[in-house]
C-alpha positions as CSV (number, residue, x, y, z in Angstrom):
1,M,37.4,36.6,107.5
2,P,38.2,39.1,104.8
3,L,35.3,40.3,102.8
4,N,36.7,39.1,99.5
5,Q,37.1,35.6,100.8
6,L,33.6,35.6,102.2
7,S,32.2,36.7,98.9
8,L,34.1,34.0,97.0
9,S,33.0,31.4,99.5
10,T,29.4,32.4,99.4
11,N,29.1,32.8,95.6
12,P,28.1,29.4,94.2
13,F,29.6,30.1,90.8
14,S,33.0,31.1,92.1
15,S,34.2,27.5,92.4
16,P,34.6,25.2,89.4
17,L,33.1,22.4,91.4
18,R,30.1,24.4,92.4
19,T,29.6,25.6,88.8
20,N,29.5,22.0,87.4
21,E,27.0,21.0,90.0
22,R,24.8,23.9,89.1
23,F,24.9,22.9,85.4
24,Q,24.0,19.4,86.4
25,Q,21.0,20.7,88.2
26,L,19.9,22.9,85.3
27,K,20.5,20.2,82.6
28,P,17.2,18.3,81.6
29,P,17.1,14.5,82.1
30,A,18.6,12.3,79.4
31,K,15.3,10.6,78.8
32,L,13.5,13.9,78.3
33,I,16.1,15.0,75.7
34,S,15.9,11.7,73.9
35,G,12.1,11.9,73.7
36,I,12.3,15.5,72.4
37,K,14.8,14.5,69.7
38,H,12.7,11.5,68.7
39,A,9.6,13.6,68.5
40,Q,11.3,16.2,66.4
41,G,12.8,13.5,64.2
42,R,9.4,12.0,63.6
43,Q,7.9,15.4,62.9
44,I,10.6,16.3,60.4
45,G,10.4,12.8,58.8
46,K,6.6,13.2,58.5
47,R,7.1,16.6,56.8
48,V,9.6,15.1,54.4
49,T,7.3,12.2,53.7
50,D,4.4,14.4,53.1
51,L,6.5,16.6,50.8
52,H,7.6,13.6,48.8
53,A,4.1,12.2,48.7
54,S,2.7,15.5,47.5
55,N,5.4,15.9,44.8
56,G,5.0,12.3,43.7
57,Q,1.2,12.7,43.5
58,A,1.6,15.9,41.5
59,L,4.1,14.1,39.2
60,L,1.8,11.1,38.8
61,Q,-1.1,13.4,38.0
62,N,1.1,15.1,35.3
63,H,2.0,11.8,33.8
64,E,-1.7,10.7,33.9
65,T,-2.7,13.9,32.2
66,K,-0.1,13.5,29.5
67,F,-1.0,9.9,29.0
68,E,-4.7,10.7,28.7
69,A,-4.0,13.5,26.2
70,V,-1.9,11.2,24.1
71,S,-4.4,8.4,24.2
72,V,-7.2,10.6,23.1
73,E,-5.1,12.1,20.3
74,N,-3.9,8.7,19.0
75,E,-7.2,6.9,19.4
76,R,-7.9,4.6,16.4
77,R,-11.2,4.8,14.7
78,S,-13.2,1.6,14.3
79,G,-14.0,0.4,10.8
80,N,-17.0,-1.7,12.1
81,Y,-15.7,-4.6,10.0
82,K,-17.9,-7.7,9.8
83,P,-16.6,-11.0,11.4
84,N,-14.2,-13.0,9.2
85,I,-16.0,-16.0,7.6
86,W,-12.7,-17.7,6.8
87,N,-12.7,-20.0,9.8
88,Y,-11.4,-23.6,9.8
89,E,-14.7,-25.2,8.9
90,F,-15.3,-22.9,6.0
91,V,-11.8,-23.4,4.6
92,E,-12.2,-27.2,4.9
93,S,-15.5,-27.1,3.1
94,L,-14.0,-25.5,-0.1
95,T,-14.4,-27.8,-3.0
96,N,-13.9,-27.1,-6.7
97,E,-14.7,-29.4,-9.6
98,Y,-11.9,-27.8,-11.8
99,Y,-9.1,-29.0,-9.5
100,Y,-8.8,-32.5,-10.9
101,R,-10.3,-31.7,-14.3
102,E,-8.5,-33.1,-17.3
103,D,-6.9,-30.5,-19.5
104,G,-8.1,-32.0,-22.8
105,R,-10.6,-29.2,-23.3
106,V,-7.8,-26.6,-22.7
107,K,-5.6,-28.2,-25.3
108,K,-8.4,-28.2,-27.9
109,L,-9.3,-24.5,-27.2
110,K,-5.7,-23.5,-27.4
111,K,-5.3,-25.3,-30.7
112,D,-8.4,-23.7,-32.2
113,F,-7.3,-20.3,-31.1
114,M,-3.8,-20.7,-32.4
115,H,-5.3,-21.6,-35.8
116,V,-7.0,-18.2,-35.9
117,F,-4.0,-16.4,-34.4
118,D,-1.5,-17.6,-36.9
119,Q,-3.7,-16.6,-39.9
120,A,-4.4,-13.1,-38.5
121,A,-2.8,-9.9,-39.8
122,D,-0.3,-8.0,-37.7
123,V,-2.8,-5.5,-36.4
124,T,-5.3,-8.2,-35.5
125,K,-2.5,-10.1,-33.8
126,L,-1.7,-7.1,-31.7
127,Q,-5.3,-6.8,-30.6
128,L,-5.5,-10.5,-29.8
129,I,-2.3,-10.2,-27.7
130,E,-3.8,-7.4,-25.8
131,S,-6.9,-9.5,-25.1
132,I,-4.8,-12.4,-24.0
133,N,-3.0,-10.2,-21.5
134,R,-6.3,-8.7,-20.2
135,L,-7.8,-12.2,-19.7
136,G,-4.9,-13.6,-17.8
137,L,-3.7,-15.9,-20.5
138,S,-0.2,-14.5,-21.1
139,L,1.5,-17.5,-19.6
140,V,-0.5,-19.9,-21.6
141,F,0.6,-18.2,-24.9
142,E,3.9,-16.9,-23.7
143,K,6.1,-18.3,-26.5
144,D,3.5,-17.6,-29.2
145,I,3.4,-13.9,-28.1
146,E,7.1,-13.5,-28.1
147,D,7.4,-15.0,-31.6
148,A,4.6,-12.8,-33.0
149,L,6.0,-9.6,-31.5
150,E,9.5,-10.4,-32.9
151,V,8.0,-10.7,-36.4
152,I,5.9,-7.6,-36.0
153,G,8.8,-5.6,-34.7
154,S,10.9,-6.5,-37.7
155,N,8.1,-5.2,-40.0
156,I,7.0,-2.1,-38.1
157,K,6.1,-0.1,-41.2
158,S,3.2,-2.4,-41.9
159,I,1.4,-0.9,-38.9
160,S,-0.7,2.2,-39.7
161,G,-3.1,4.3,-37.7
162,V,-2.7,6.0,-34.3
163,Q,-4.5,3.3,-32.3
164,A,-2.6,0.4,-33.9
165,R,0.8,2.2,-33.7
166,A,0.2,3.1,-30.1
167,L,-0.7,-0.5,-29.2
168,C,2.3,-1.8,-31.1
169,F,4.6,0.7,-29.3
170,R,3.3,-0.3,-25.9
171,L,3.4,-4.1,-26.4
172,L,6.9,-4.0,-27.9
173,R,8.2,-1.9,-25.1
174,Q,6.3,-3.9,-22.5
175,Y,7.9,-7.2,-23.7
176,G,11.4,-5.7,-24.0
177,H,11.6,-5.2,-27.7
178,G,13.3,-2.1,-29.2
179,I,11.1,0.5,-30.9
180,S,11.5,4.2,-31.5
181,Q,9.1,7.0,-30.8
182,D,9.6,8.0,-34.5
183,I,6.9,5.5,-35.3
184,F,4.4,8.3,-34.7
185,V,6.1,11.0,-36.8
186,D,7.8,9.2,-39.7
187,S,5.5,11.0,-42.2
188,V,3.2,14.0,-42.5
189,D,0.2,11.7,-42.7
190,E,1.0,10.1,-39.4
191,I,1.4,13.5,-37.7
192,N,-2.0,14.5,-39.0
193,A,-3.5,11.2,-37.9
194,L,-2.0,11.8,-34.4
195,R,-3.6,15.3,-34.2
196,Q,-7.0,14.0,-35.5
197,G,-6.8,10.8,-33.3
198,R,-6.6,12.7,-30.1
199,T,-9.8,14.6,-30.7
200,A,-11.9,12.2,-32.9
201,D,-10.9,8.7,-32.0
202,I,-11.4,7.9,-28.3
203,K,-9.8,4.5,-28.6
204,G,-6.8,6.0,-30.4
205,M,-6.4,8.6,-27.6
206,L,-6.7,5.9,-25.0
207,E,-4.0,3.7,-26.6
208,L,-1.8,6.7,-27.1
209,F,-2.1,7.7,-23.4
210,E,-1.3,4.1,-22.3
211,A,1.7,3.9,-24.6
212,S,3.1,7.3,-23.4
213,H,3.7,5.7,-19.9
214,L,6.4,3.5,-21.5
215,A,8.4,6.4,-22.9
216,F,12.1,6.8,-22.0
217,E,13.5,10.0,-20.5
218,G,14.1,12.6,-23.2
219,E,11.4,11.3,-25.6
220,H,9.7,14.6,-26.1
221,I,7.1,13.3,-28.6
222,M,5.7,10.9,-26.1
223,T,5.8,13.5,-23.3
224,E,3.7,15.8,-25.4
225,A,1.4,12.9,-26.4
226,K,0.8,12.1,-22.8
227,A,-0.2,15.7,-22.0
228,L,-2.5,16.0,-25.0
229,S,-4.2,12.6,-24.6
230,H,-4.6,13.1,-20.8
231,R,-6.3,16.4,-21.3
232,D,-8.6,15.2,-24.1
233,L,-9.6,12.0,-22.2
234,K,-10.6,14.0,-19.2
235,E,-12.7,16.2,-21.4
236,V,-14.6,13.4,-23.2
237,H,-14.8,11.1,-20.2
238,S,-18.3,12.3,-19.2
239,N,-19.5,12.0,-22.8
240,V,-18.7,8.3,-23.4
241,K,-20.7,5.4,-22.1
242,D,-20.5,1.6,-21.5
243,N,-17.3,-0.3,-21.5
244,I,-15.1,2.4,-23.1
245,A,-16.0,4.8,-20.3
246,K,-14.7,2.3,-17.7
247,Q,-11.5,1.9,-19.7
248,V,-11.0,5.6,-19.8
249,A,-11.6,6.0,-16.1
250,D,-9.2,3.2,-15.2
251,A,-6.5,4.6,-17.5
252,L,-6.7,8.0,-16.0
253,E,-6.5,6.4,-12.5
254,L,-3.6,4.0,-13.2
255,P,-2.0,2.8,-16.5
256,R,-2.8,-0.8,-17.4
257,H,0.7,-2.1,-17.4
258,W,1.2,-0.8,-13.8
259,R,-1.6,-2.8,-12.5
260,V,-1.5,-6.3,-11.0
261,Q,-3.2,-8.0,-13.9
262,W,-4.4,-11.2,-12.2
263,F,-6.3,-9.2,-9.6
264,E,-8.5,-7.7,-12.4
265,V,-8.9,-10.9,-14.6
266,R,-12.4,-11.6,-13.3
267,Q,-13.5,-8.1,-14.1
268,Q,-11.8,-8.1,-17.5
269,I,-13.5,-11.4,-18.4
270,D,-16.9,-9.9,-17.7
271,A,-16.0,-6.8,-19.8
272,Y,-14.6,-8.8,-22.7
273,E,-17.8,-10.9,-22.8
274,Q,-19.8,-7.7,-23.5
275,E,-17.6,-6.7,-26.5
276,V,-19.0,-7.1,-30.0
277,D,-15.8,-8.3,-31.6
278,R,-14.9,-10.8,-28.9
279,N,-13.4,-14.2,-29.7
280,P,-15.6,-16.9,-28.3
281,V,-12.8,-19.5,-28.2
282,L,-10.5,-17.1,-26.2
283,L,-13.4,-16.2,-23.9
284,E,-14.1,-19.8,-23.0
285,L,-10.5,-20.6,-22.5
286,A,-10.1,-17.6,-20.2
287,K,-13.0,-18.7,-18.1
288,L,-11.7,-22.3,-17.9
289,N,-8.2,-21.1,-17.1
290,F,-9.5,-18.8,-14.3
291,N,-11.5,-21.5,-12.7
292,M,-8.7,-24.0,-12.8
293,I,-6.2,-21.5,-11.2
294,Q,-8.7,-20.6,-8.6
295,A,-9.2,-24.3,-7.7
296,V,-5.5,-24.7,-7.2
297,H,-5.4,-21.7,-4.9
298,Q,-8.3,-23.0,-2.9
299,E,-6.7,-26.4,-2.5
300,D,-3.5,-24.8,-1.4
301,L,-5.4,-22.9,1.2
302,R,-7.2,-26.0,2.4
303,Q,-3.9,-27.9,2.7
304,L,-2.3,-25.1,4.7
305,S,-5.2,-25.0,7.2
306,M,-4.7,-28.6,8.2
C-alpha cells in the first residue's frame, strides 16, 4: 500500500466522516450547555436587577432629599390660635332683646335730632353730617344729608376757615357733588389761614389732610396741601393727647373715607361719647341703631346654623 494512502487512512481527520465524529466526541452534552446558558442568564439578570435597584434606590433617595428640603423650607408657622368658640350650641344660644324691639324710640330720636339739624348753620350741619357718618347713621339720614349738602354746595362762599372748608370739600366730593380746589385760595386771607392752620390748628391740619385724598389728578393745590399737612401731623403727633391723638394716628395710617366705616362704628361711638360738644340725642340713636343691627346679624347667623 502506498505511503500516501496509508497516511490518509490512518489520519482520523483526513475523512469528512471521521472529522464529524471527532467533533461529536469533543462537543459537550446539550444538557450541560443549557445549564451553563441558564446560569449565565441568571447571573446577567441578577446584575441588571441589582443595577436597576441601585439606580432606583439612588433616585428615590434624591427625591426624598429634595422633598425633605422643600418641606422644611415651606413649613408653615403655627399661630397657636385658641379654639373657636362659635360652635353650634353657642350660636343657638345667641339672643338679643333689640331684635323684636319696636322702633318708636328710634322715630322719636330721629325727629328730635332733625329739629336741631334743620335749625343749625351750614358749618354746624357739616360737623353733624361728619358725626352721622362716623356713628354709622348715614343710611338713617341719607336723604337729609343729600338735601343739606346740595344747599351748602350752592352757597359755598358762606363757609370760612381752613377746617370748615376742608370738611366741606371732603364731604361734597365724597357724596359726588362738584366743588373746586379754589375754595382754599379764593382770597389772600384764605391763603394765610391755610398757612397758619397747618402749624397752629391741629384739627384744621387733620381735616386738610383728609380732604387732600379726594383731590383729582392735576390739582396741585391739594397735592401740596397733602404734603404739608402730612409732614406737620407727623411732627405734632407725639405732642397731642387723648382723642385727637388717636384721630391723627388713624389718619396717617389710612384716610377715613377709605376705611370700612361699619367695622369701626363701635369704636367711634366710644370716642364720640368722650367729646365735649357731643349731641346726646345723636349718641343715643347711634347706640340703639348699632344694637338693633347687631341683633339682626345675630339672628341671621342663628338661622343659617339650623
